[in-house]
N, C-alpha and C positions, 0 to 999 in steps of 0.2 A: 541224666540230661533231661532237658525240658520235654522232649516229645516222647520219652519212654514212660509208659503208664505208671510205673512205680515211683518215678521222680518228678512227674509233671505237676506243677502247682495248679491250684484252682485259679485259672486265669480270669475268673469273673472279678477277683479282687487283687490279683497279684500285680505288684509294681516293684520292679527291682530298685534297690538302693542306688540311685544314680551316681552318688559320690564313691561308691564301692566298685563300679564297673571297671574292668581291666581288659587289656588286649594281650593275648598270649599267642603262642604258636597254634596254628590250625592242625590239630593232630588227625590221624586217620579216622578215629572214632567221631570226631567233629565233622569231617568231610562226609562220612557215611550218613550221619544225621542230617546234614544240609540237604542231601539228595532225597530225603523223605518229606521235607517240608513242602506243603502245598498251599499256594496262594489262590484265593477266589478271584473270579473275574472282576475287573479286567487285568488283574495283576498275575494271572496264571502264566503269562509269558515269562515270568521270572522263575518258574519252577526249573530245577536242574534235572537232567536225565538221571537214570539210576546210577548208583556208585559203580556197579560193574561196567556199565557203558562208559562212564567218565574215565575209569582206569584203562579200559580197553582202547579207547580213543586217545588217551593221554592228553585230555583237554583240561584247561583251567586247573583246579585243584586236584584233579585226577592224575596230574603229572607231579611226582613227588618233588622235583627240583623247583618247579613253579610254585607249588604249595609252600615250600619252605622260604622261598625268596619273596613272594608277593602277598601271601595271604595270612590273616590273623583271625583268631577266634575272639569274639566279644563275650566275656564271661561275667556273670552276675556275682554277688557277694557270696554265693555258695559254690562258685566255680561251675555253674551250669551254663551251657551254651545258649545265648540268646540272640546272637547275630554273628556276622562275619564282615571282614573288611578286606579289600584288595588294594594294594599300593603299587600301581602300574607305572613303571618308569618310562618317561618320554623326554629324553634329554634333560632340560632344566625344569621339567614339569613332573609332578607326581599326580597321576589321574587316579581318583578314588572309584572303587566299586564297593557296594555294600548291600547287606540284607539283614533284615530283622525277622525273628521268629514270627510267622504269620499271625498268631493270636495276640501278639503285642503291637502290631501295626494299628495306627489310628488311635493310640492311647496317650499321645503326648510325649513319648520317649524319644522320638526321632531326632530332635535338635540336640539333646544331650549326647546321644549315641554318635551323631555326625560330628559334634564338637570334639568328642574323645578321639574319633578317627583322624580328624584334621590335626589335632595336637600330636598324635603319634606320627603322622606323616611328616610334620615339621621336625619332630625329634629325629626321624630317620634320615631326612634330607633337608637340613636347616635352610639352605639357600634356594630350594625349589619353590616354584609357584605350585599351589594345590588347586586342582580343579576336579570337576566331575561332569558327567553328562546325565541329562534326565529328559525323558519324553515330555513334550510340552503339555500333554493332557494329564500328567501326574501331579496335579495341584497339591495333593496331600504331601508329597515328597518335596516339592518346590518350597512350600511354606516352612517345612522343617529345615531345609537347607538354608533359607534366608534367615531364619531365626538363629541358626548356628554361625552365621557370618559370611555366607556365600551370596553372591549376586550374579545375575544373568549378564553375560558379556557378549553372547553370540547365540544366534538361532539358525539352524541349518537342517537340510534334508540329507539323511544318510541311511544306508542299509540298516534294517532292524536287527536287534540282538539275535533273533531267531533266523535271520537270513531271508526273510520274506520281503515284501514290498518295502521300499524306502519309507522312513517316517521322519517327522520333525522332532528335533532335539534342541534343548537349550544347553549351552556350555555355561557352567557356573564356576566362578573363581572365588577362592577363600581370601578374606581379608582378616588376618590375625589381629586380635585385640591388642591395642598398644598399652 
């Protein structure tokens, strides 16, 4: 996998074949790997707790039922984990959550990855609206989401992901290409 020393590509030139990216089940080995990914400031808030802690608390993909129902692994052409997606059902809306391997962030892959995730969400629930939430300061992500076909429909204050002070978020809705 990407972050194990024997399989990690030289990320100074690595760029996955975007047309070969796939979404598969998020296996336990993928979940363990996600818990080792570390983002630099100001993105460190997106770091997951340890795998042991996630399993102990039964949170997010640490819960095997939730992992199977809502999470997917984004795999490159060599079946290496480069990201993950969450497909959270909210009535007639599928809310997306996602993450990309930290060393691949900011390299222009985001819109292709988000487009792949949105297409998978539509495949899973064809009649649902597809949306996501993004912190208003995360301009890098907002640009990628807009390029993938999302647009800002609302801005609101809500509790942060980490449970700290409330923060401002945009809700962005996907408009599928016609």
